[in-house]
C-alpha distance (Angstrom), angle and dihedral (degrees) to the residues before:
residue distance angle dihedral
M1 . . .
Q2 3.85 . .
Q3 3.71 94.9 .
G4 3.81 121.2 78.8
V5 3.80 117.3 -140.6
A6 3.75 141.3 178.7
L7 3.79 132.0 176.5
L8 3.80 121.7 -143.0
D9 3.89 124.6 -162.2
P10 3.79 122.6 -134.6
D11 3.88 87.8 -87.3
L12 3.82 87.7 59.0
R13 3.83 94.4 -113.2
V14 3.88 124.8 136.5
V15 3.74 113.2 -96.8
I16 3.79 99.3 170.5
F17 3.94 134.9 -8.4
N18 3.77 140.5 161.7
D19 3.76 131.2 -127.8
R20 3.90 92.2 -110.7
I21 3.83 92.4 72.3
G22 3.74 93.6 55.7
K23 3.82 91.5 49.1
L24 3.74 94.1 46.7
L25 3.85 91.6 49.7
Q26 3.77 92.7 39.4
A27 3.85 88.3 -127.2
P28 3.88 117.7 -178.4
K29 3.73 118.2 -117.9
G30 3.78 113.0 -71.8
A31 3.78 94.1 14.8
I32 3.82 90.5 110.5
E33 3.83 113.2 39.3
V34 3.76 134.6 132.9
G35 3.80 108.6 -81.2
V36 3.78 92.4 24.2
S37 3.84 113.3 132.7
A38 3.75 124.9 -128.1
T39 3.76 87.6 -120.3
R40 3.72 92.1 59.7
M41 3.70 92.0 42.8
A42 3.92 89.4 54.4
A43 3.74 90.2 49.3
Q44 3.92 95.6 50.7
I45 3.83 94.6 37.5
P46 3.88 104.9 56.3
I47 3.72 95.1 -165.2
L48 3.81 91.5 61.9
G49 3.77 92.6 53.8
R50 3.80 94.9 53.0
T51 3.79 123.1 96.0
Q52 3.76 109.9 -106.9
Q53 3.78 130.5 -169.3
S54 3.75 114.5 -105.6
D55 3.83 127.3 -177.5
D56 3.77 95.1 -89.2
S57 3.81 109.1 13.0
Q58 3.71 146.0 17.1
E59 3.82 112.2 -111.3
S60 3.79 140.4 133.6
W61 3.78 124.0 -105.6
L62 3.76 93.3 -111.0
T63 3.91 91.9 49.5
H64 3.72 91.2 52.0
L65 3.83 93.7 52.1
L66 3.77 92.8 46.5
T67 3.82 95.7 47.9
R68 3.69 109.6 25.7
S69 3.79 143.3 49.5
T70 3.80 101.3 -157.3
L71 3.78 130.0 103.3
F72 3.86 111.7 -87.3
Y73 3.80 119.8 -156.9
Q74 3.93 122.9 -170.0
E75 3.72 135.1 172.7
I76 3.87 106.9 -154.3
S77 3.82 133.6 178.1
V78 3.77 112.8 -121.7
G79 3.73 109.8 -178.9
E80 3.83 106.4 -54.8
R81 3.86 93.0 -20.4
I82 3.65 134.5 89.4
V83 3.79 111.4 -138.5
S84 3.73 129.1 -168.8
L85 3.87 112.5 -144.4
T86 3.82 114.2 -164.8
S87 3.84 120.6 -172.2
T88 3.77 112.5 -164.8
P89 3.89 122.6 -175.5
V90 3.84 113.9 -132.6
D91 3.78 128.5 -152.3
D92 3.74 98.2 -98.1
G93 3.66 93.4 55.0
G94 3.83 97.4 -95.3
W95 3.71 130.4 114.9
L96 3.82 135.6 -116.2
I97 3.81 110.3 -147.0
S98 3.73 117.7 -163.6
C99 3.82 132.0 179.8
D100 3.89 133.2 -164.2
D101 3.79 133.1 -177.5
I102 3.76 102.2 -126.0
S103 3.81 96.8 165.7
A104 3.85 92.1 123.0
L105 3.83 91.6 48.6
A106 3.85 91.6 45.4
S107 3.88 88.9 51.4
I108 3.70 90.3 52.2
R109 3.79 93.4 47.1
K110 3.80 90.0 49.0
D111 3.80 91.2 51.2
M112 3.77 89.3 49.3
A113 3.84 90.9 48.5
D114 3.79 92.3 48.8
Q115 3.85 88.5 46.6
N116 3.80 91.4 49.7
R117 3.89 90.0 48.5
R118 3.75 90.3 51.9
F119 3.86 91.5 46.5
D120 3.84 88.5 48.4
A121 3.78 90.4 50.1
A122 3.74 91.1 46.4
L123 3.74 90.8 51.0
A124 3.78 94.4 46.8
N125 3.75 92.9 49.8
M126 3.83 97.8 44.1
P127 3.87 110.6 122.6
H128 3.75 87.8 -141.1
G129 3.79 132.4 61.3
L130 3.71 115.7 -106.9
C131 3.85 129.1 -167.9
M132 3.73 135.6 169.8
F133 3.78 125.0 -157.2
D134 3.79 132.9 -175.6
A135 3.85 129.7 -125.2
D136 3.70 90.3 -82.6
K137 3.85 93.4 50.8
N138 3.78 94.8 -107.6
L139 3.74 118.0 144.0
L140 3.78 116.0 -102.1
L141 3.80 99.1 175.3
C142 3.81 141.4 -28.2
N143 3.82 134.5 -172.7
A144 3.80 130.7 -124.5
G145 3.84 90.7 -100.9
Y146 3.86 91.7 61.7
C147 3.80 89.5 49.2
R148 3.81 93.3 48.5
L149 3.86 92.2 46.2
Y150 3.75 92.4 60.9
D151 3.79 100.4 21.7
L152 3.79 92.8 -121.7
P153 3.85 122.4 -178.8
E154 3.69 120.1 -121.1
T155 3.84 92.7 -105.4
L156 3.72 90.0 63.3
T157 3.85 93.9 52.8
R158 3.78 97.0 59.6
P159 3.85 119.6 111.0
G160 3.71 112.2 -95.5
T161 3.86 95.8 34.8
P162 3.92 108.5 139.7
L163 3.65 116.7 -120.5
W164 3.81 92.4 -126.8
Q165 3.77 89.4 63.3
I166 3.73 91.7 55.6
L167 3.75 92.2 47.9
D168 3.76 91.3 47.8
Y169 3.79 90.5 52.8
R170 3.81 91.4 49.1
Q171 3.71 89.9 50.7
T172 3.81 89.5 57.9
A173 3.72 92.5 42.0
G174 3.79 91.2 53.1
N175 3.75 98.9 -120.5
A176 3.81 101.3 98.8
P177 3.79 121.2 117.7
V178 3.84 115.4 -76.0
Q179 3.80 86.6 -137.0
Q180 3.76 111.7 35.1
E181 3.87 89.3 -171.0
A182 3.70 89.9 60.9
Y183 3.77 90.6 54.7
F184 3.83 90.9 57.2
D185 3.74 94.3 38.6
V186 3.87 88.8 76.8
V187 3.82 90.5 50.5
V188 3.72 90.8 53.6
E189 3.82 91.6 45.5
A190 3.77 92.1 52.1
A191 3.75 92.4 48.7
L192 3.76 91.9 51.0
K193 3.81 90.9 49.0
G194 3.69 96.1 40.2
S195 3.78 89.1 -138.3
A196 3.76 139.8 71.9
A197 3.79 119.3 -49.5
S198 3.91 127.1 -174.3
E199 3.77 134.2 -158.1
N200 3.78 134.4 172.2
I201 3.85 108.5 -122.6
V202 3.84 121.1 -161.4
L203 3.77 112.8 -140.5
M204 3.81 127.1 -147.4
D205 3.80 89.8 -112.3
G206 3.81 90.3 58.6
R207 3.77 99.3 -103.5
V208 3.77 122.4 127.8
I209 3.74 116.8 -139.0
K210 3.91 122.9 -164.5
L211 3.85 103.6 -138.9
T212 3.79 114.8 -163.0
H213 3.78 112.4 -172.0
N214 3.78 120.5 -162.6
P215 3.89 115.9 -174.5
M216 3.82 120.3 -145.5
E217 3.79 129.3 -143.4
N218 3.81 94.4 -108.9
G219 3.79 92.8 56.9
G220 3.78 97.6 -97.0
Y221 3.85 126.0 105.4
V222 3.67 145.4 -147.1
A223 3.84 118.4 -136.1
T224 3.79 133.9 -171.2
H225 3.78 121.2 -154.3
E226 3.82 117.1 -157.4
D227 3.71 125.4 -177.0
V228 3.77 104.0 -132.2
T229 3.82 98.6 165.0
E230 3.73 96.2 119.3
S231 3.80 96.7 45.7
V232 3.86 89.4 46.7
R233 3.78 90.9 51.1
A234 3.73 90.7 46.4
E235 3.87 91.8 52.6
E236 3.74 89.2 47.5
Q237 3.75 89.8 51.4
I238 3.77 92.1 49.6
K239 3.79 91.9 46.6
H240 3.86 88.2 50.5
M241 3.82 92.4 49.5
A242 3.79 90.6 48.6
G243 3.87 90.1 57.7
H244 3.82 102.2 33.9
D245 3.74 139.5 66.4
P246 3.87 109.2 -111.3
L247 3.78 95.2 -143.1
T248 3.76 102.1 48.9
G249 3.80 101.7 17.9
L250 3.72 88.8 -128.2
P251 3.95 124.2 139.7
N252 3.89 107.8 -87.4
R253 3.81 130.0 -141.5
T254 3.83 93.3 -78.5
L255 3.72 95.0 53.3
L256 3.85 92.0 42.2
R257 3.86 90.8 53.3
E258 3.88 89.8 49.0
K259 3.71 91.3 53.4
L260 3.78 95.0 45.5
E261 3.77 92.4 47.2
K262 3.73 89.5 51.0
E263 3.86 91.6 50.4
L264 3.75 92.5 48.5
A265 3.82 93.1 45.9
L266 3.86 90.7 52.4
G267 3.79 91.7 49.9
N268 3.73 87.9 -151.5
G269 3.92 92.8 -130.1
G270 3.79 93.5 -68.7
K271 3.71 95.7 -47.2
R272 3.79 119.2 145.3
C273 3.77 130.3 -140.5
A274 3.81 130.3 -161.5
M275 3.88 129.9 -133.8
L276 3.73 112.9 -155.3
C277 3.71 115.8 -168.5
L278 3.81 114.6 -158.5
D279 3.83 128.0 -164.2
L280 3.79 116.8 -174.6
D281 3.91 112.3 -123.1
H282 3.81 116.0 -135.2
F283 3.73 93.5 2.2
K284 3.91 92.7 128.4
R285 3.76 89.1 55.7
A286 3.75 93.2 50.7
N287 3.83 92.6 44.2
D288 3.91 91.8 50.2
T289 3.72 94.1 43.7
L290 3.81 99.8 44.0
G291 3.80 100.2 28.3
H292 3.74 137.0 -106.5
A293 3.79 94.0 -80.3
V294 3.73 94.5 58.0
G295 3.84 86.2 41.8
D296 3.82 90.5 58.4
L297 3.80 90.1 47.4
L298 3.79 89.3 52.1
L299 3.80 91.5 49.4
K300 3.87 88.0 52.4
A301 3.77 91.5 50.0
V302 3.82 95.7 49.0
P303 3.90 93.6 71.4
D304 3.76 91.2 50.5
R305 3.77 90.0 54.7
L306 3.86 91.6 45.9
K307 3.74 93.5 50.0
T308 3.84 90.4 62.8
C309 3.75 88.6 65.5
L310 3.77 100.1 50.0
G311 3.79 130.7 101.6
E312 3.74 129.3 -141.2
G313 3.78 112.0 -61.9
D314 3.81 93.6 17.2
S315 3.93 117.3 123.0
I316 3.70 141.7 -176.1
A317 3.78 134.5 -133.5
R318 3.77 136.3 -178.4
L319 3.74 119.3 -134.2
G320 3.77 94.1 -173.6
G321 3.78 139.7 -81.3
D322 3.80 109.9 23.8
E323 3.81 91.6 -28.8
F324 3.94 119.9 114.2
V325 3.85 132.3 168.8
V326 3.78 127.5 -149.4
F327 3.75 116.3 -155.6
Q328 3.75 113.8 -154.0
E329 3.74 121.2 -163.6
E330 3.74 127.7 -146.9
V331 3.82 101.6 11.9
Q332 3.74 106.9 174.6
T333 3.84 96.4 170.2
K334 3.75 133.6 25.9
E335 3.86 86.5 -121.6
R336 3.71 91.6 71.3
A337 3.86 91.7 52.6
A338 3.81 89.1 44.1
A339 3.75 91.3 52.8
L340 3.78 92.0 52.3
A341 3.73 93.6 45.5
Q342 3.88 90.6 52.2
R343 3.83 91.2 50.2
L344 3.79 87.9 51.9
V345 3.75 93.0 50.0
N346 3.72 91.0 49.5
A347 3.86 94.1 46.8
I348 3.81 96.3 48.1
G349 3.85 90.1 44.6
E350 3.82 92.1 62.4
T351 3.77 116.7 94.4
F352 3.80 118.2 -86.8
I353 3.82 119.0 -147.7
V354 3.82 108.6 -147.7
E355 3.73 120.9 175.7
G356 3.77 87.7 -14.5
Q357 3.81 91.4 -55.2
P358 3.79 124.8 115.3
V359 3.78 113.3 -123.3
Q360 3.83 123.3 -169.8
I361 3.87 118.6 -160.6
G362 3.79 135.3 144.7
V363 3.73 139.2 -155.5
S364 3.73 138.1 -124.4
I365 3.83 119.9 -155.0
G366 3.83 135.5 -157.0
I367 3.80 117.7 -166.4
A368 3.68 130.1 -158.9
I369 3.87 124.4 179.1
A370 3.76 118.5 -142.8
P371 2.96 130.8 -113.2
D372 3.82 91.4 9.9
D373 3.67 95.1 57.9
G374 3.85 97.7 38.2
D375 3.74 140.2 -16.0
T376 3.78 97.8 -143.8
A377 3.73 129.8 60.8
D378 3.81 94.3 -118.4
G379 3.85 90.9 47.8
V380 3.76 93.9 53.9
L381 3.78 93.9 45.0
R382 3.76 89.8 48.7
N383 3.81 92.4 51.3
A384 3.75 92.5 46.4
D385 3.85 90.1 50.9
T386 3.95 87.6 49.9
A387 3.92 88.6 55.1
L388 3.74 89.6 45.7
Y389 3.82 90.6 56.0
K390 3.88 88.7 51.0
A391 3.89 88.9 49.4
K392 3.82 91.4 53.9
T393 3.78 94.4 45.6
D394 3.76 89.0 50.8
G395 3.78 91.4 64.5
R396 3.78 104.4 -76.0
G397 3.91 126.3 -109.9
T398 3.77 89.3 80.2
Y399 3.83 143.3 82.1
C400 3.67 134.5 -117.6
F401 3.87 133.7 -167.4
F402 3.78 120.4 -134.2
E403 3.77 117.6 -103.0
P404 3.84 125.9 -174.6
A405 3.81 92.0 -119.7
M406 3.68 88.6 61.3
D407 3.70 93.0 63.5
A408 3.77 91.1 53.4
G409 3.77 89.7 51.0
I410 3.77 92.4 48.8
Q411 3.80 91.8 49.8
K412 3.84 88.8 49.9
R413 3.68 90.7 50.0
R414 3.82 93.3 48.3
K415 3.71 90.9 48.7
L416 3.77 91.1 51.5
E417 3.84 89.3 47.9
V418 3.84 88.7 57.7
D419 3.80 92.5 47.2
L420 3.82 90.2 47.6
R421 3.82 90.3 57.4
Q422 3.83 88.8 52.0
A423 3.87 95.0 43.9
I424 3.74 95.8 79.8
A425 3.80 94.5 49.8
G426 3.77 89.3 47.7
R427 3.80 92.3 49.4
Q428 3.78 91.0 -125.3
F429 3.87 95.9 148.2
E430 3.79 122.9 90.6
I431 3.80 130.6 -173.2
Y432 3.78 120.6 -132.4
Y433 3.69 120.7 -167.0
Q434 3.85 116.6 -145.0
P435 3.81 115.8 -164.3
Q436 3.74 122.2 -125.2
V437 3.80 113.2 -143.7
N438 3.80 131.3 -164.2
A439 3.79 102.4 -122.6
G440 3.79 91.9 -150.9
T441 3.81 99.1 51.2
E442 3.79 98.3 19.6
E443 3.80 86.9 -131.1
V444 3.82 120.3 148.4
V445 3.85 103.9 -119.3
G446 3.81 101.2 172.7
F447 3.80 148.0 -27.4
E448 3.84 133.0 -105.5
A449 3.83 114.1 -141.9
L450 3.80 111.6 -137.1
L451 3.77 123.0 -169.3
R452 3.71 118.3 -142.4
W453 3.82 128.9 -173.3
H454 3.82 119.3 -145.5
H455 3.78 102.9 -161.9
P456 3.90 110.9 -158.1
E457 3.83 90.6 -131.8
R458 3.73 108.7 23.9
G459 3.71 97.9 37.5
L460 3.88 119.0 -144.5
V461 3.91 109.5 15.2
S462 3.79 114.5 -154.0
P463 3.78 115.6 -117.8
A464 3.73 87.0 -127.9
E465 3.83 88.4 68.7
F466 3.83 102.3 43.9
I467 3.73 103.0 30.5
P468 3.80 92.6 68.9
L469 3.73 88.8 50.3
A470 3.78 92.2 51.3
D471 3.83 93.0 45.1
P472 3.81 108.8 26.8
P473 3.77 117.5 -168.6
C-alpha cells in the first residue's frame, strides 16, 4: 500500500496503523505504536509538532486535533520528499490520519508555477499590449501594456469584463478608434482567413495602433496592440520628402508626373489642362550678387507670389534650380492659359524685397496643352520646356505656346550641337582671312580672321547658326 494510514480513537491514541506512515514521516522506532498518544507522536516526530500553514490559519497538527473537528490538510517537507498529511475526523470522535508521497506532483506544480511566473513576467514586460477574449467577447486576460495603452482602470482588466464595456470607457476617455468599423474589420478578416490579420487603427487622440488579431479554435481570440504612431509619421514624412522639394515644400517633378499621368489616364471627359514651365530670368545674377542665402529666400518667395495668380484647382511644382511648373486644370481655350501666363509674368516682374534688399527678376514661360500637345506626362513636360526655350530666345519676360514646328527646330538644334562637339575632333573648321583695306590709300592694313565650318553632310554652315550654339546667351 503506497498510502500511510493511522487511526486514532477519541482520546487521540493510535488504534491501528501501517508501516508506510512511519516511513513517510521518517518516524523513529516506537513513535507510532498502538496505544501511543498523538501528543507523544508529535514530540517524537518533529514535523508533527511544527506550525504548518492551513487554508485559514496557522497551527500545528497536534493543536488542530486537540481543538478542532474539521479536516486538516498539510503538505510538509520530510527530507527530500514532499508528503501530504490529511487528518479526517471520524464519527466516533477519532481521527483518520493518511499520508502520501506527492514529490512528483509537487515538482510538476513547482515547474508550472515557475512557468506561470515567467509567463507573467513576459506579459508584464512586453512592449506591446496583449489581450485575450473568449467566444462571447469577455476578457480572459490582459497585460500591463494593454492597460497603459488605453489607461484602463483595474475594474476593467478583470477576467469576465465584456469588450463593449472597455470600448465604451475608451470612447469616454478619448482613445477609442476613430472608425469603429475599421476596428472590427480586422476581426472579420482574421476570421475569414483563419489566421492572424493586422490593421493600423487611428485613435481619437491622434495615435496610430497596429492591431494584430489572431483567432483561436474555441471562438475566442488573442490580440496585440502596438503603438506605431512614430513609425507611421516617419513613413509619412519620408513619403512627403520623396514627392516634395525640401526648400519650398512644393511638389517635385516626381509628384507632378504622377498627377499629370493620372489626369491623362482619366481623360476628364474631354477636358484639357495646361502645363506652364517657368524659368526665372536673371536669377543667377541675383544669386551670385547677393549670395546663395538670399537666393534661397528668393526661391521661397516666388511660389507665394505665383499662388496669388492661380485659380481653383491650379497647383505649383518646383523642378529644381529656378525652374517651376504651374499646372492649370480645365483649360478649354488657349486664352485662359495665356491670361494666367500673363498674370504670372506681371507678378514675378514686380520687385521682390528680400532681407530688406530690392531684387528685380523676371520669368519666361512655355505652355503645352494636354492632351493636344502630348498624351504622356513626359511628352507634355518636354513640349512645355520646348516652348519655354522659344520664349527665352524671343527676349525673355514673355510666354510662348508649344507648336509642332518647334519640336522639329529643337531636334535640329540638338543634332547640330552634337555635330559641333565632333567638328573640332574631325578638323572640320577652317580659317579664312579677309583683308582690311584703307579706303583712301587702297592699302591693305590688316586681315580679319573668319571661322568657317564645313559640315560633312550639310556643307558650309553659316556662322549665324553655329556661333550661338558655341556661345549661348
